[in-house]
C-alpha positions as semicolon CSV with decimal commas, in nm:
position;residue;x (nm);y (nm);z (nm)
1;M;0,000;0,000;0,000
2;L;0,280;0,240;0,096
3;R;0,468;0,155;-0,223
4;R;0,157;0,226;-0,431
5;M;0,105;0,563;-0,259
6;L;0,471;0,658;-0,311
7;S;0,448;0,565;-0,678
8;S;0,135;0,777;-0,722
9;F;0,304;1,069;-0,545
10;L;0,608;1,050;-0,778
11;V;0,382;1,045;-1,083
12;L;0,198;1,354;-0,955
13;V;0,524;1,541;-0,888
14;T;0,655;1,455;-1,235
15;F;0,333;1,579;-1,395
16;L;0,347;1,907;-1,204
17;L;0,711;1,966;-1,301
18;L;0,641;1,896;-1,669
19;T;0,341;2,131;-1,661
20;A;0,550;2,408;-1,505
21;D;0,825;2,361;-1,766
22;Q;0,573;2,378;-2,051
23;A;0,417;2,695;-1,907
24;H;0,760;2,852;-1,874
25;A;0,840;2,765;-2,236
26;R;0,514;2,923;-2,351
27;R;0,603;3,247;-2,170
28;G;0,937;3,255;-2,350
29;R;1,285;3,332;-2,230
30;G;1,523;3,621;-2,277
31;G;1,862;3,725;-2,152
32;G;2,164;3,942;-2,196
33;G;2,423;3,666;-2,206
34;G;2,194;3,366;-2,192
35;N;1,834;3,296;-2,100
36;S;1,648;3,404;-1,790
37;S;1,285;3,385;-1,692
38;S;1,056;3,685;-1,681
39;S;1,098;3,721;-1,303
40;G;0,740;3,616;-1,239
41;G;0,581;3,861;-1,484
42;M;0,406;3,793;-1,812
43;L;0,637;3,754;-2,110
44;E;0,521;3,654;-2,458
45;I;0,670;3,671;-2,804
46;A;0,450;3,900;-3,014
47;P;0,224;3,710;-3,258
48;S;0,383;3,667;-3,600
49;S;0,064;3,579;-3,787
50;D;-0,295;3,691;-3,807
51;G;-0,549;3,422;-3,725
52;G;-0,796;3,561;-3,977
53;S;-0,563;3,497;-4,270
54;A;-0,377;3,189;-4,145
55;N;-0,530;2,965;-4,414
56;I;-0,438;3,197;-4,703
57;R;-0,119;3,109;-4,886
58;A;0,198;3,302;-4,808
59;L;0,322;3,517;-5,095
60;E;0,674;3,569;-5,221
61;V;0,634;3,934;-5,133
62;Y;0,865;4,105;-4,885
63;Y;0,887;4,438;-4,709
64;N;1,156;4,679;-4,825
65;Y;1,273;4,841;-4,502
66;N;1,572;4,996;-4,674
67;R;1,339;5,242;-4,845
68;A;1,098;5,267;-4,553
69;N;1,374;5,387;-4,321
70;D;1,448;5,698;-4,529
71;Q;1,367;6,017;-4,336
72;K;1,195;6,149;-4,648
73;V;0,910;5,906;-4,588
74;A;0,894;5,957;-4,210
75;F;0,542;6,097;-4,217
76;T;0,335;6,202;-3,918
77;D;-0,007;6,104;-4,052
78;K;0,048;5,807;-4,281
79;A;0,286;5,520;-4,352
80;R;0,428;5,424;-4,689
81;V;0,481;5,049;-4,712
82;F;0,742;4,945;-4,967
83;L;0,724;4,600;-5,125
84;A;0,966;4,370;-5,307
85;V;0,763;4,124;-5,517
86;R;0,881;3,793;-5,662
87;D;0,547;3,613;-5,659
88;Q;0,448;3,525;-6,015
89;Q;0,075;3,516;-5,945
90;I;0,092;3,871;-5,815
91;L;0,302;3,986;-6,109
92;S;0,072;3,821;-6,364
93;T;-0,253;3,946;-6,211
94;Q;-0,458;4,148;-6,456
95;G;-0,599;4,472;-6,326
96;S;-0,529;4,658;-6,006
97;L;-0,406;4,526;-5,675
98;V;-0,544;4,616;-5,334
99;A;-0,380;4,572;-4,994
100;E;-0,606;4,461;-4,710
101;V;-0,437;4,596;-4,398
102;R;-0,526;4,485;-4,048
103;I;-0,364;4,759;-3,841
104;A;-0,322;4,795;-3,467
105;D;-0,184;5,080;-3,259
106;L;0,042;4,906;-3,009
107;S;-0,082;5,139;-2,735
108;N;-0,439;5,029;-2,811
109;Y;-0,379;4,676;-2,933
110;G;-0,720;4,536;-2,853
111;H;-0,889;4,750;-3,121
112;P;-0,738;4,664;-3,462
113;Q;-0,891;4,815;-3,775
114;V;-0,915;4,682;-4,129
115;R;-0,868;4,909;-4,430
116;Y;-0,804;4,868;-4,804
117;F;-0,548;5,065;-5,004
118;P;-0,446;5,058;-5,373
119;V;-0,107;4,906;-5,452
120;S;0,122;5,036;-5,723
121;L;0,396;4,821;-5,881
122;D;0,686;4,940;-6,094
123;S;0,648;4,867;-6,463
124;A;0,966;4,657;-6,484
125;P;1,162;4,432;-6,248
126;D;1,488;4,541;-6,091
127;G;1,703;4,231;-6,055
128;N;1,507;3,952;-5,885
129;Y;1,224;4,176;-5,766
130;T;0,957;4,409;-5,887
131;Y;0,918;4,692;-5,641
132;G;0,601;4,866;-5,535
133;S;0,430;5,045;-5,250
134;F;0,103;5,152;-5,093
135;D;0,011;5,427;-4,849
136;V;-0,174;5,359;-4,526
137;T;-0,355;5,687;-4,487
138;S;-0,670;5,838;-4,341
139;E;-0,722;6,118;-4,591
140;S;-1,082;6,013;-4,659
141;E;-1,176;5,956;-4,294
142;K;-1,299;6,197;-4,030
143;Q;-1,085;6,039;-3,760
144;P;-0,713;5,990;-3,832
145;L;-0,615;5,628;-3,878
146;L;-0,252;5,703;-3,796
147;Q;-0,137;5,959;-3,544
148;P;0,202;6,125;-3,493
149;A;0,476;5,957;-3,286
150;K;0,303;5,619;-3,261
151;V;0,404;5,259;-3,332
152;Y;0,180;5,031;-3,539
153;R;0,171;4,670;-3,648
154;M;0,009;4,560;-3,973
155;F;-0,087;4,227;-4,126
156;V;-0,125;4,254;-4,504
157;T;-0,322;4,046;-4,755
158;L;-0,308;4,130;-5,126
159;H;-0,624;4,115;-5,341
160;R;-0,734;4,155;-5,697
161;K;-0,943;4,468;-5,709
162;G;-1,311;4,379;-5,724
163;E;-1,646;4,540;-5,669
164;K;-1,604;4,423;-5,310
165;Q;-1,296;4,274;-5,150
166;G;-1,345;3,936;-4,987
167;P;-1,210;3,579;-4,974
168;E;-1,281;3,534;-5,345
169;T;-1,047;3,822;-5,438
170;A;-0,762;3,731;-5,200
171;L;-0,438;3,633;-5,371
172;G;-0,232;3,568;-5,059
173;R;-0,085;3,714;-4,745
174;I;0,254;3,861;-4,671
175;A;0,390;3,614;-4,419
176;S;0,540;3,850;-4,160
177;P;0,389;4,143;-3,972
178;Y;0,497;4,493;-4,067
179;Y;0,602;4,726;-3,787
180;V;0,623;5,099;-3,847
181;A;0,654;5,420;-3,646
182;T;0,519;5,758;-3,747
183;A;0,724;6,073;-3,702
184;G;0,644;6,352;-3,459
185;D;0,677;6,727;-3,461
186;S;0,957;6,743;-3,204
187;R;1,318;6,657;-3,271
188;V;1,325;6,378;-3,015
189;D;1,011;6,225;-3,165
190;R;1,175;6,219;-3,506
191;A;1,479;6,057;-3,344
192;R;1,255;5,795;-3,184
193;Q;1,104;5,713;-3,522
194;Q;1,442;5,656;-3,683
195;I;1,572;5,455;-3,387
196;V;1,291;5,201;-3,385
197;M;1,276;5,179;-3,765
198;R;1,640;5,067;-3,754
199;T;1,544;4,788;-3,516
200;F;1,235;4,691;-3,721
201;R;1,460;4,646;-4,023
202;E;1,700;4,431;-3,820
203;F;1,412;4,229;-3,673
204;Y;1,266;4,167;-4,019
205;Y;1,601;4,072;-4,170
206;R;1,658;3,818;-3,893
207;K;1,318;3,662;-3,956
208;Q;1,397;3,625;-4,326
209;G;1,742;3,482;-4,259
210;W;1,906;3,773;-4,441
211;N;2,237;3,936;-4,354
212;S;2,175;4,299;-4,270
213;G;2,543;4,390;-4,279
214;E;2,517;4,554;-3,935
215;N;2,804;4,491;-3,696
216;Y;2,712;4,441;-3,330
217;S;2,753;4,154;-3,088
218;M;2,450;3,940;-3,007
219;D;2,398;4,100;-2,670
220;C;2,088;4,281;-2,544
221;H;2,285;4,579;-2,412
222;A;2,494;4,607;-2,729
223;Y;2,179;4,596;-2,940
224;Y;2,037;4,908;-2,773
225;M;2,371;5,087;-2,796
226;W;2,384;5,009;-3,169
227;A;2,021;5,107;-3,232
228;T;2,055;5,451;-3,072
229;G;2,423;5,531;-3,118
230;F;2,391;5,706;-3,453
231;C;2,215;6,004;-3,294
232;T;2,288;6,024;-2,921
233;V;2,507;6,271;-2,733
234;G;2,846;6,129;-2,634
235;A;2,821;5,821;-2,857
236;Q;3,151;5,652;-2,943
237;N;3,191;5,464;-3,271
238;E;2,817;5,512;-3,319
239;R;2,744;5,327;-2,995
240;T;2,546;5,501;-2,720
241;Q;2,723;5,557;-2,389
242;L;2,439;5,530;-2,140
243;E;2,629;5,706;-1,862
244;R;2,634;6,017;-2,083
245;L;2,255;6,017;-2,113
246;F;2,120;5,916;-1,774
247;G;2,267;6,015;-1,442
248;S;2,242;6,292;-1,186
249;D;2,115;6,556;-1,432
250;V;1,862;6,328;-1,605
251;P;1,802;6,040;-1,365
252;Y;1,661;5,702;-1,452
253;N;1,294;5,631;-1,394
254;S;1,157;5,318;-1,233
255;G;0,936;5,068;-1,410
256;S;0,641;5,183;-1,200
257;Q;0,658;5,517;-1,383
258;I;0,607;5,363;-1,729
259;P;0,226;5,407;-1,719
260;Q;0,272;5,780;-1,656
261;L;0,546;5,812;-1,917
262;G;0,351;5,606;-2,172
263;T;0,029;5,802;-2,139
264;A;0,202;6,140;-2,131
265;G;0,392;6,091;-2,457
266;P;0,595;5,855;-2,674
267;I;0,823;5,598;-2,513
268;H;0,944;5,403;-2,817
269;G;1,321;5,403;-2,812
270;D;1,342;5,420;-2,432
271;Y;1,589;5,196;-2,250
272;V;1,499;4,939;-1,984
273;R;1,728;4,736;-1,764
274;K;1,617;4,451;-1,543
275;P;1,829;4,189;-1,364
276;G;2,017;3,995;-1,631
277;H;1,863;4,162;-1,934
278;S;1,791;4,494;-2,108
279;F;1,559;4,593;-2,392
280;M;1,390;4,881;-2,573
281;L;1,034;4,999;-2,518
282;L;0,795;5,032;-2,812
283;A;0,461;5,120;-2,652
284;Y;0,256;5,100;-2,335
285;D;-0,103;4,974;-2,357
286;P;-0,301;5,124;-2,065
287;Q;-0,599;4,893;-2,121
288;L;-0,397;4,571;-2,108
289;R;-0,136;4,723;-1,874
290;H;0,163;4,584;-2,056
291;V;0,444;4,705;-2,277
292;W;0,560;4,605;-2,622
293;T;0,936;4,569;-2,640
294;M;1,215;4,526;-2,893
295;E;1,475;4,284;-2,760
296;G;1,823;4,186;-2,873
297;N;1,964;3,846;-2,779
298;F;1,623;3,703;-2,702
299;N;1,706;3,332;-2,736
300;S;2,003;3,437;-2,953
301;T;1,792;3,638;-3,194
302;V;1,596;3,963;-3,216
303;E;1,233;3,959;-3,105
304;V;0,935;4,183;-3,045
305;A;0,786;4,083;-2,711
306;I;0,501;4,172;-2,476
307;R;0,574;4,210;-2,105
308;S;0,392;4,302;-1,789
309;V;0,550;4,606;-1,626
310;S;0,770;4,558;-1,320
311;S;0,861;4,823;-1,062
312;D;1,207;4,662;-1,046
313;W;1,293;4,791;-1,392
314;T;1,527;5,085;-1,449
315;V;1,405;5,307;-1,734
316;G;1,602;5,559;-1,938
317;H;1,352;5,801;-2,094
318;L;1,485;5,981;-2,402
319;R;1,467;6,359;-2,409
320;D;1,570;6,628;-2,653
321;E;1,900;6,688;-2,472
322;H;1,998;6,326;-2,545
323;I;1,994;6,387;-2,923
324;R;2,300;6,536;-3,092
325;K;2,267;6,889;-3,220
326;G;2,211;6,915;-3,592
327;M;2,023;6,586;-3,608
328;F;1,667;6,571;-3,742
329;P;1,603;6,926;-3,857
330;R;1,246;6,989;-3,958
331;L;1,208;6,927;-4,330
332;R;0,908;7,118;-4,452
333;G;0,697;6,918;-4,695
334;L;0,866;6,588;-4,610
335;V;0,761;6,519;-4,254
336;Q;0,392;6,597;-4,298
337;G;0,250;6,319;-4,511
338;K;-0,032;6,525;-4,659
339;M;0,223;6,778;-4,784
340;A;0,455;6,531;-4,954
341;G;0,414;6,375;-5,294
342;R;0,482;6,015;-5,382
């Protein structure tokens, strides 16, 4: 009897340990030099697909972040999405193409919106690709779809243009999500836009298995220094020196202040350090009470993640004095989307 009870107890303990391990794996792991748990808080890798289009075939269509990262298309009120197309069905489609865009503001993630925009393709291929673009804009709407100094995620499905877009007109989906930041009126907001667009390009390149040509060690701290170093005060070899930005004059904030910082203004590009790991903030969602983050050396790669906020975090909040003089002058007619031509 005792042996049977001991055997049942061991089976129960084994089951509980396996369940805990599986739950930990679902939460994900991150780390500066290895992997560490999320210190008891929620940690998830951001979804890489849209459930509504999961059964639609993936297209040989890719995002062209090289062109998207140009300051000339850093608009405040729209986003220009550049495409590199190798999909023969798309290239041979007669008539016009339409992009179905499921778009979410990361600070209001629970309320995505779906819109349709015309796609233009170049008349001739350039090497292995035919390039094109479409504008995500709210020119015909009373309420702006995109707002200044915000971060958005889009899932895109391409359609043949029909009297009404639906499953019968869908040609396929672009496999990866598209992340984009709009510019702001202030100099620091324009810096934030360029900082995170650099990391979105790197994130996307990693997902495609492409070599970006960037030179930084696979380390969470080094990733932030690389991402921000092209524009920060006191940077050395285009790597940010954090002690030059945050200290006695501009002290660090605590993680408990993120809700106030995130509702008062932009936080994308801000630095966070926690025990054993550091990362960049992208947005704070006050409804869900979590942050979206960009993380280097997350399981030896680059990831966009979702975390619950911890008061143990140390936060470096970017300000105008952190940006080098002469960077990001206001370019009339180029920053405001409605003033700039295609």
